[in-house]
C-alpha positions as CSV (number, residue, x, y, z in Angstrom):
1,M,-0.8,183.7,73.1
2,K,-4.3,184.4,74.4
3,T,-4.9,188.3,75.7
4,I,-5.5,188.1,79.2
5,K,-8.5,189.7,80.1
6,F,-10.3,190.5,83.6
7,R,-13.7,188.9,84.1
8,N,-16.2,188.9,87.3
9,W,-16.7,186.7,90.3
10,Q,-20.5,186.2,90.2
11,D,-21.7,187.2,93.4
12,N,-17.9,187.2,94.8
13,L,-18.8,183.3,94.8
14,Y,-18.5,181.9,91.4
15,M,-17.6,181.8,87.9
16,F,-19.9,179.9,85.2
17,S,-19.2,179.3,81.2
18,Y,-21.0,177.0,78.8
19,R,-19.8,175.6,75.7
20,R,-17.7,178.5,75.1
21,T,-16.3,177.9,71.8
22,Y,-12.7,179.3,70.4
23,T,-11.5,179.2,66.9
24,A,-8.5,180.5,68.0
25,P,-5.4,178.9,69.5
26,V,-6.0,178.8,73.0
27,E,-2.8,178.4,75.4
28,Y,-1.8,179.6,78.7
29,F,-0.3,179.3,82.2
30,H,-2.1,180.6,85.5
31,A,-3.4,179.9,88.7
32,H,-6.3,181.6,90.5
33,E,-8.2,181.4,93.6
34,G,-11.4,179.0,93.9
35,L,-11.4,175.5,93.0
36,E,-12.3,175.1,88.9
37,L,-13.8,172.3,87.0
38,L,-12.9,172.6,83.1
39,Y,-15.1,170.2,81.0
40,I,-13.7,169.3,77.3
41,H,-16.7,168.7,75.1
42,E,-14.7,169.2,71.6
43,G,-10.6,169.9,71.4
44,T,-7.3,168.1,71.3
45,G,-4.5,169.7,73.1
46,K,-1.7,169.3,75.9
47,Y,-2.4,169.7,79.7
48,I,0.3,170.3,82.1
49,I,-0.4,169.7,86.2
50,E,2.3,168.9,89.1
51,D,5.1,167.9,86.8
52,Q,2.9,165.9,84.2
53,V,2.1,166.2,81.1
54,Y,-1.6,165.2,79.8
55,S,-2.8,164.8,76.2
56,L,-6.4,166.3,76.0
57,Q,-9.1,165.1,73.8
58,P,-13.3,165.3,73.9
59,R,-15.1,164.3,77.0
60,T,-11.7,165.1,79.7
61,L,-13.1,167.1,82.8
62,I,-9.9,168.5,84.5
63,V,-9.8,169.3,88.1
64,I,-8.0,172.1,89.6
65,K,-6.9,172.9,93.5
66,P,-7.2,177.2,94.6
67,F,-3.7,178.9,93.6
68,Q,-2.7,175.7,91.6
69,V,-0.3,176.7,88.5
70,H,-1.5,174.7,85.5
71,Y,-0.7,175.3,81.4
72,I,-2.9,174.2,78.8
73,R,-2.5,174.2,75.4
74,M,-5.5,173.5,72.8
75,D,-5.0,173.1,69.5
76,V,-7.2,174.9,67.2
77,P,-8.4,174.4,64.4
78,P,-10.7,173.0,64.0
79,V,-12.7,173.7,67.6
80,Y,-12.1,173.8,70.6
81,I,-15.5,174.2,73.0
82,R,-15.1,173.6,76.6
83,S,-17.5,174.6,79.9
84,L,-15.8,176.1,83.5
85,L,-17.2,176.5,87.0
86,K,-14.8,177.9,89.1
87,I,-16.3,178.2,93.0
88,K,-15.3,179.5,96.0
89,P,-15.3,177.7,99.2
90,S,-17.5,180.1,101.2
91,V,-20.4,179.2,98.7
92,I,-20.7,176.0,100.1
93,E,-19.4,175.9,103.7
94,P,-22.1,176.7,105.1
95,F,-24.0,173.4,104.3
96,L,-21.3,171.5,104.8
97,S,-21.9,170.4,108.8
98,S,-24.7,168.5,107.5
99,L,-23.1,166.6,104.7
100,P,-20.0,165.1,106.5
101,Q,-19.0,162.7,103.9
102,L,-18.8,165.6,101.1
103,S,-17.3,167.6,103.6
104,D,-14.5,165.3,104.5
105,F,-14.0,164.9,100.6
106,L,-14.4,168.3,99.6
107,V,-11.5,169.3,102.2
108,Q,-9.3,166.6,100.5
109,L,-9.8,168.3,97.0
110,M,-8.8,171.2,98.2
111,E,-5.9,170.9,100.8
112,Q,-4.5,167.3,99.7
113,K,-2.6,166.3,96.8
114,M,-4.7,164.5,94.4
115,P,-2.9,161.4,92.5
116,I,-5.4,162.6,89.2
117,Q,-6.5,165.4,88.1
118,V,-7.5,164.6,84.6
119,F,-9.8,162.2,83.7
120,C,-10.9,160.9,80.2
121,L,-14.8,160.0,81.3
122,S,-16.6,157.4,79.6
123,E,-19.9,157.9,78.1
124,K,-22.0,157.2,80.5
125,H,-19.9,159.6,83.2
126,A,-19.8,162.1,80.4
127,A,-23.5,162.1,79.5
128,F,-24.3,162.6,82.7
129,L,-22.2,165.3,83.3
130,E,-23.0,167.1,79.9
131,Q,-26.7,167.1,81.5
132,Q,-25.9,168.6,84.7
133,W,-23.8,171.7,82.7
134,L,-27.1,172.3,80.4
135,Q,-29.4,172.2,83.5
136,L,-27.3,174.9,85.0
137,H,-26.6,176.6,81.4
138,E,-30.4,177.0,81.3
139,L,-31.7,178.6,84.8
140,F,-28.9,180.9,84.3
141,T,-30.4,181.7,80.9
142,A,-33.6,181.3,81.7
143,G,-34.1,181.1,85.0
144,P,-34.8,183.9,87.5
145,P,-31.3,185.9,88.9
146,A,-32.1,184.9,91.9
147,L,-31.8,181.0,91.9
148,R,-28.8,181.6,90.3
149,K,-26.7,181.2,93.5
150,E,-28.6,178.4,94.8
151,G,-28.3,176.6,91.3
152,V,-24.6,176.5,91.3
153,R,-24.5,175.1,95.1
154,L,-26.4,172.4,94.0
155,F,-24.7,171.6,90.7
156,F,-21.6,171.3,92.8
157,F,-22.9,169.6,95.5
158,H,-24.1,167.0,93.1
159,F,-21.2,167.2,90.8
160,L,-19.8,166.2,93.8
161,L,-21.8,163.5,95.3
162,Y,-21.3,161.6,91.6
163,F,-17.6,162.5,91.2
164,Q,-16.7,160.9,94.5
165,S,-18.7,157.7,94.1
166,Q,-18.5,157.5,90.0
167,I,-15.8,158.7,88.4
168,Y,-12.5,159.8,91.2
169,V,-11.9,155.7,92.2
170,L,-8.6,155.6,92.8
171,D,-7.5,151.6,91.9
172,G,-3.9,152.3,90.8
173,H,-4.5,153.0,87.2
174,Q,-3.3,156.1,85.3
175,P,-6.0,158.1,83.9
176,P,-6.5,157.5,80.0
177,G,-5.4,161.1,79.5
178,H,-2.4,160.8,80.4
179,A,0.8,161.0,77.8
180,V,0.8,157.9,76.1
181,S,4.6,157.3,76.0
182,S,5.9,156.2,79.0
183,R,9.4,156.9,78.4
184,T,9.0,160.4,77.2
185,S,6.4,160.9,79.9
186,K,8.9,160.2,82.6
187,H,11.3,162.4,80.5
188,M,9.1,165.0,80.4
189,N,8.1,164.5,84.2
190,S,11.8,164.7,85.0
191,I,12.5,168.1,83.6
192,L,9.5,169.8,84.9
193,K,10.2,168.8,88.1
194,W,14.0,170.4,87.6
195,I,12.0,173.5,86.2
196,D,10.0,173.1,89.2
197,H,12.5,173.5,91.5
198,H,15.1,175.6,89.6
199,Y,13.0,179.0,88.5
200,K,13.2,180.6,91.2
201,R,16.9,181.3,90.2
202,P,17.9,181.8,86.8
203,F,19.6,178.8,84.8
204,T,20.7,177.0,81.4
205,V,19.5,174.1,79.5
206,H,23.1,173.2,79.4
207,E,23.1,173.1,83.4
208,M,19.9,171.0,83.4
209,S,21.1,168.9,80.8
210,D,24.2,167.8,83.0
211,E,22.1,167.1,86.2
212,L,19.2,165.3,84.1
213,H,21.8,163.2,82.1
214,F,20.4,164.3,78.5
215,S,21.8,166.3,75.8
216,P,20.9,169.5,75.6
217,N,19.4,169.3,72.0
218,Y,17.2,166.4,73.1
219,L,15.9,167.9,76.0
220,S,15.2,171.1,73.8
221,K,13.7,169.3,71.0
222,L,11.1,166.8,73.6
223,F,10.0,169.7,75.7
224,K,9.0,171.7,72.2
225,D,7.4,168.9,70.7
226,Q,5.6,168.1,73.8
227,T,4.5,171.7,75.1
228,G,5.0,174.1,71.6
229,K,7.3,176.1,73.5
230,T,10.5,176.0,74.4
231,I,12.0,175.5,77.6
232,T,12.8,179.2,78.3
233,E,9.6,180.3,77.3
234,Y,7.8,178.1,79.8
235,T,9.9,178.9,82.2
236,N,9.4,182.4,81.7
237,E,5.8,182.1,81.9
238,R,6.3,180.2,85.1
239,R,8.1,182.8,86.6
240,L,5.7,185.5,85.3
241,E,2.4,183.5,86.7
242,E,4.4,183.4,89.9
243,A,5.1,187.4,90.1
244,R,1.4,187.7,89.4
245,M,0.3,186.1,92.2
246,L,2.8,187.7,94.8
247,L,1.7,191.0,93.2
248,Q,-1.8,190.1,94.2
249,L,-1.1,188.4,97.9
250,Q,2.2,189.7,99.1
251,P,3.3,193.3,100.1
252,L,7.1,192.7,98.3
253,S,8.4,195.4,96.3
254,V,8.5,194.9,92.5
255,E,12.7,194.4,92.9
256,E,12.2,191.6,95.6
257,I,9.4,190.0,93.5
258,S,11.8,189.9,90.3
259,K,14.7,188.4,92.4
260,E,12.1,185.9,93.8
261,T,10.9,184.3,90.4
262,G,14.2,184.0,89.0
263,F,14.8,187.6,87.0
264,K,18.4,188.5,87.1
265,Y,17.8,192.0,86.0
266,P,14.1,194.2,87.5
267,S,14.4,195.9,84.0
268,Y,13.6,192.6,82.0
269,F,11.1,191.4,84.3
270,I,9.3,194.7,83.8
271,Q,9.5,194.1,80.1
272,M,8.3,190.6,79.8
273,F,5.4,191.2,82.6
274,K,4.0,194.2,80.9
275,K,4.5,192.2,77.3
276,R,2.7,189.4,78.7
277,Y,-0.2,191.0,81.0
278,G,0.0,194.4,79.0
279,L,0.5,196.4,82.6
280,T,3.7,196.9,84.3
281,P,4.3,195.2,87.6
282,H,3.4,198.3,89.3
283,K,0.2,199.1,87.3
284,Y,-1.2,195.6,87.7
285,R,-1.0,196.1,91.2
286,E,-2.4,199.3,91.4
287,Q,-5.3,198.4,89.2
288,I,-6.0,194.8,91.7
289,A,-6.1,197.3,94.4
290,E,-8.3,199.7,92.6
291,Q,-10.9,197.3,91.6
292,A,-11.2,195.7,95.4
293,R,-12.1,198.9,96.6
294,T,-14.6,199.6,94.1
295,T,-16.1,196.1,93.9
296,A,-16.3,194.7,96.7
297,P,-18.2,193.4,98.7
298,Q,-20.6,192.8,95.9
299,N,-18.3,191.6,93.0
300,E,-14.4,190.5,92.9
301,N,-12.7,190.9,89.8
302,A,-10.6,187.8,89.3
303,F,-7.8,187.5,86.6
304,I,-8.7,184.3,84.2
305,L,-8.7,183.2,81.1
């Protein structure tokens, strides 16, 4: 599992990374504030969002809504190269009144369920998007720092216009990045939905198999083949990510969060949380609060991978 580190929001508004290269396996399960655009230049892997499993490949664009839990596992070697922009609504809200059509579309992306969030782009669309990423990167590396915020705004509006008119065309088809086998996809969808509905309480694979009418061995093998994780590993990471968000956003005690996220014993929850994030839940909450005090209003630290 990749080590999680703190990264800074630039101007408390955005994060940008161009063609970051990974030569070790990448795997994480998380959620974050801001709208995320993730573009895969090179690499293959698996992606889970909204109880759907997708096969990833080069020229894949993923649009992730604020605080939307998602899981990604990229196969490295040979290599994984991606570009990323995370942007808070406050970057662009002052300008939306003069762009009513884009404003309405952005509200859909941020607040409504998207039937498709993973897009395997054509060569034409990929070439356009890669040129936009490159231009923003050149501004960041060679342009005046004072222009970066405006450059991000222009990039996002240009992207949004192109995305709405050329890429996000809902004609009833599934995007090419969806898992190939319809039978496998249907069964994985059932498993993921079941976990999503039950992870806030302790359960067993046998209980799941009884309700889904599959054998425990079949469920376990299918899930491990598709995600590279056992059902227990995946479920615990889902619980830990939910717990992390609650520690940031809710004034619940550690014991209450442990119970709310499906851990039977608070001591086990604390042990698992520290193993994954390097801090106890209490220390994590203290660190988030301290960083909020010391970095506001110029910067706000966010927990990303």
